[in-house]
N, C-alpha and C positions, 0 to 999 in steps of 0.2 A: 504493500500500500503506500503511496506518496505521502511523505512527511513533510509538512510545512512548519516552518519556524516563525512564530508570532511574537514581535516584541511587546512587552507589557511592563509598564513603569521602567525600572532599571534592569529588568530580567528578560528572558524570552521563554515562550511555551512551545514545546513541539506538538504537533497534533497530526494524527494520521487520518487519511480520507481514504475510504474504500475505492479501489480502482473503477468499479463500475458506476461510481457516482462523481468521480473527479472530473471536472469539465475545465480544469485549467488553474495555474498560479500565475498571477500577473506581477511581474518584478521589473524594477528599474535595471536597465543594463549598467547602471554605475556600479552593481554589484560585483560584476567582473572587470570593470575598467581599472587598468593599472596606471596609476598617477606616474608620470615621468620623473618625479622628484619628491623630496621631502616636502611636508607641509610648509615648514618655514621658508623653504627655497621657493615653492610655488608662489607664495605670497611676495617674496622679495623680487621675483622676476616680474610680477605683475605691476609691483611699484615702480620698478626700474623701466618699465615699458608701457606707460599708460596709453590709453586710447582716447583720442580727441581731446587731449589736455597736456599741459606741461606737467613735468614731475611735481609730486607733492612739495618737495623741498624748495623749488623755484617758486611755487605759489606762495609758500610761507615767507619767503624774504619780505622783511619790512613789516610784516603783519603783527601786530601787538595782541590782539584778542582772538585766539583761535578757538573754534568749538568743534569737537569731534563728537558726532551722534553715534551712540552704540546701542545695540539691541538690548532688550531686557530678559528677564528670567524665563519667559516663555519661548524663547527661541534658542535652538541648539548651535548658535553661532560660536564658532572656536575662537572667541575674542582673545584667549591668551595668546595665539598665534598672530593675530591680525593687529591688535592695538599697539603692542610694544614697538612693532616695526613702523607703524604709522607715526607714532610719537617720536621715534628716533629720526625718522626722514623728515618731520617738522623741525626738529631741534638741530638738524645737521646744518641747516642754513640760518637757523634763527633760535639759538640757544636760550634767548631770554623771552621767548614767546609766552604769554600767559594763556595756558591751555586749561580748557573746561571739557570734561567728559560728560555729555548730556545723555542720560538714560532715556531711550525713546520707549515709554510705556504705552503710547497711545491712550486707549482708555482702560487699561489694565490697572490692577492694584500696584502700588509702589514696590520696587524690587528692594529686598531686604539686604542688610549688609553681609550676612551670610551669603546670600546669592550672589552678591557682587564679588565676594572673595572666590566663590566658585567659578565665576565667568572670567575674572582677570587675573587671579592670584592675589595673594595677600600684599605683595609689594606695591603693585598699583593703586590698590584700594588705600594703603598707607600714604604713598607719596603723591598721588594725583589729586586735583580738585574734581569730585564726582558730585553732579546734581541729578537727582531722580525727577523727571517730568511728572507733573500732576495736571491733567487735562482740565481739572476745576479750580485748583488752587494757585498754580504757578502764575507768575505775572505774565500777561499776554500782551501781543500788539496786533492791531489790525492792519494787515498789509495790502487789502484789495479784494476784489471779487473773483471768485472761481469762474471758468468758461460756463459751468452750469447755473451760475447766478448766486451761489452761497456765498457767505462771508468767509475770507481767508483769514484766520485768527491763529497766530502761532506764538509759541514760547518765546519771550523777549530775549532770553539768552542766545537763541538762535538767530534772532533778527539782527541783533547788534553785533554779531561776530564780524571781525574784519576778514576772517576766512571761516568758512563753514564747510566741514567735511564729515563723511560718514563711512562707518564699516557696516557690514551685514552679510546675509547669504541669500542666495537665490534658489528657490524650490517652487513648484507649482502652487499657484493660490487659486482658490475655488471662485473668486469673483474678481480679484485684481489682475488675473492672468498669470502673474509671477509674483513672488515677494522680492524684496531687496530694492535697490536703487533709490528712486524717488520716494518709496513708502517709509524712509527714515524721517521724512518731514511730515507727510500726511498719509496716515494717522499719527506716525511716530511721536512728533512734539506738537501737534496742533491741539487746539482747544476742543472740548467736547461738542460745543456748537458746529464746528466745521466738520468734525468727524461724522457726526450724525447726518449732516446735510449730504456729504459725500456718499454715505452708505445708504441713501434713501430707497425706498421700495421699487420705485420705477427703473433706477439703475440696476438694482439686484435682479429684477425681473427681465433685463435686456439679455437677448441671446448672445450678445457680445461680452457680457460679463461672466466669463467662463474661464475655466482652467486654459492656460497657454494661449489666451487671446489678449494682446495689446492694441493692435490697431482697430479703431471703432469702438474701443471699450470706454465708456463714459467715465467710469470709476478711475481708470489709468489716466485719462486725460486730465481730470482734475489734480490727481496726484502729481503728474509731471509739471503741470502749471505751477502748482505749490511749491515744488522744489527749485523751480526756474526762478521764481518771483522771490523767494527768500535768499536765493543765492547759493545753493549747494553747488559748490565748485568741484568737488572731487569725491569720488567713492572708491573703496576697496571692497569688493564683494567675493565671496567664494561659493563654490559647490561643494557639498560634502556628501559622503557615502553612507551607508547604513551604520557604520561604526562612528559616525559623526565627525570623521577626518576629513580634511581638505584634500580634494583630488584635482581641483581647478580653481584658479583665481584669476580675477580681472580688476584693473583699476583704470580710473581716469573719468571722463565726463559721466555725469548722473544718468543720461539717457543713452549715449552712444556705447560706453562700455557696459552698461547694464543689458543692452540688447545683445551684444556680443555674448554676455554670459548666459542669457535666455536661449539663444540659439545652440550653444553648446549643450545646455541642460536638455533642451528639447530632443536633441539628437540621441540622447542616452535614456531618456525615461518615457518617451512615448510609447504606448502599447495598445494593441487593438483589443476592443472590449470582447469578452466571452461570456455569453449569456448562461445564467444559471438560476435555479429556484432559490437557492441560498447561496449568499455571498458573505464570506468572512473578511473582515478588514480590521485595520488598527491604525492608530495615529503615529505609529512609529517609535512607540515608547516614550521614555522620559527625554525632553521635559514637555513635549507636546501632547502628552496624554494625562495631564494633571487634573482636567475637568472636563465636564460634558461639554461645555461651550466650545472648547478648541476641538473636541472630538468629531464635531459636525463636519470638519474638513475631510476627515478619513472616510466618513459616510458617503460623501459626494462621489468617490471613486467607486464605491460599491452600488451607488445610484445608477451609474452608467452600464452596470452589468446585470444587475438583478431584473427578473421578469416582472412585469406588472403584477402585483398581488403576492410577490414572493417575500422572502425575509432576509434582512441585513443582520448578521451577527456581528456586532461591533465590540472590539476590545479596546478599552482605555481604562487605566487604573483609577483615575479620577479621585485620587486622594484629597484633592482640594474641593471636591464636591461638584456643585453645578457651574461655578465659574462667573456667575452673574445673576444678581438678585432679580432684576427685571426680567431676564431670559427665562428664569425658573418660573416666576410667577405668571408669565404670559401663557405657559402651557398648563400650569395648575388650575388656572382661574378660567380657561376656556377649552372646552372638551371637544368643540366642533372645529375640526381643521379647515373646512371650507369657509366658515364665517371668519376664523382667524385670517386665513389668507386674504379675504376680501377686505377686512379691516386694514391690513398692511398696505394693500395696493390702492386704497381710498385715502390714505394718510398723506397730507401734502408734505413736500419735500423739507420745508422748514419745521415741520412738526414731527419729524422722525424720532421715534422712541429709542430709549437706550437698548441696545442689543437687538434691535428690531430685525436688522439683516440677518444675523445668525437664526433667530426664530423663524424667519421667512424661509431660509433654506432648510432648515430642520423640518419645517411643515411640508415643504415641497417634497422631501425624501419620504416622510411618513405617509404622504398621499399616495406615493407609489407603491410603497413596500412597508411591512411590518418591521420594527427594529428590535432585536433582542440585545440588550446591552449588559456585556460583561464587564463588571467593574468591582471596586472596592466601596462605591457610593452607597448610601442608604438604600435600600429597596423601594422605600415609600417615595423617595425623591425621584428615582428612575420611572417609578409607575405614574407619579404626578406629571412626567414629561412625555407621557403617551408612549412610553417603551416598556418592554417586559424585562425585569432584571434577571440577571444570572451571575454566577461566581466562578465559572469555568467555561473554557471552550466546550467541553463534552455537555455540560448542562445547557449551554447556549444553543448547540446545534440539536440537542433533544427538544428543547422548547420550541425551536424552529420547525421541526418536524411535526409536533403537536399542532403548531398553528396551520401548517400545511395539510395536515392529515396525511402524511406521506413519508414513510420512512426510508424511501428510495430516492428522495429528492436529490437533484444534481447539485453540486457544490463547486464554486470557484473561490479560491483564496487569493486575497491581495494582502501580503505580508506587511506592507507599509503603504497605507492608503493616501499619505501626503507626499510620497516620493514618485508616484507615477502619474502620467497624464494619459487617462483612458479616453481613447478616440475610437 
């Protein structure tokens, strides 16, 4: 019987699927990709050969106030590899630069000190000036209107920078097309008002707001405009494998370099859909499977494969629970998915509710298929969110069979639902 290995938290779970029920395993080709150099050397080479931009060291000449936007605790960015080299590059031509590392939390909770140490190592946390963005409490500046009409309001630290740069990583993103690049600014260090407008229901419903799509994507268009307007001058983004190691790095212009990285990723992680009655997916393990909110991403890969009326068995440890109070209450308080979706679509852009976008996408998945949710989250919480709780893969598949009333239902496995682009 084929055995698939499913990431769960910081561990992984092997699961055997009977031959006569196995309809395929969808994996990113990054799994077998052999990086041509070490992680540090890949980043160094990218910084030495930027795309569409002078070197970071040249950009830093004469700049007093330099801000480096870094990812938060919800992203498996190998910041220990990237940030020290970016800091060294800046200081090589500007040793007296006043550098602030601004943590791009978007609308997430604040990153803790222990999480910062985990991301950067103790030395950077001790030696560098680090500020955690708060979309509600940080001092903000209005810098214009987005192409879609919303107010562009961004953390003043980023706006006031003489040089604004960012680190990050590129992965498939279920409505922005890809992560990385311009997302460091919006949603990374934008106000809640701006993020909510950008994530409005009409945009989320667009057939261009999908994994792997940038051109024509209204969400991406706003994000790129925000990055340009605020002056994001340079990025260093990486692509990582299933072990969260750098296998590719790109640096330079926030759009041109980012698109180069996206093309590389697409060449490695696009897979053809394989239809099945049951689709098992994960969120790639820690840190992306810490809550139900983030796990919706992995569900969308399964959504592309599961037959209408089928079952998604989603594995996500969810040790942090639901991940968003409004997100949770939306499903707890409304049992009719059709009415829920209608409510989203009738909500004006400037009245978008907190986490509405994630709710809208989860409702879309649940409208197509049932979801059995394998996690450490309280069973009542999972049930409140219109899903069936389970605590092991075996239990999850058994419950899927019970829903389908079919113990011979076909099964597709997607070991990392956020690492593949199902087409």
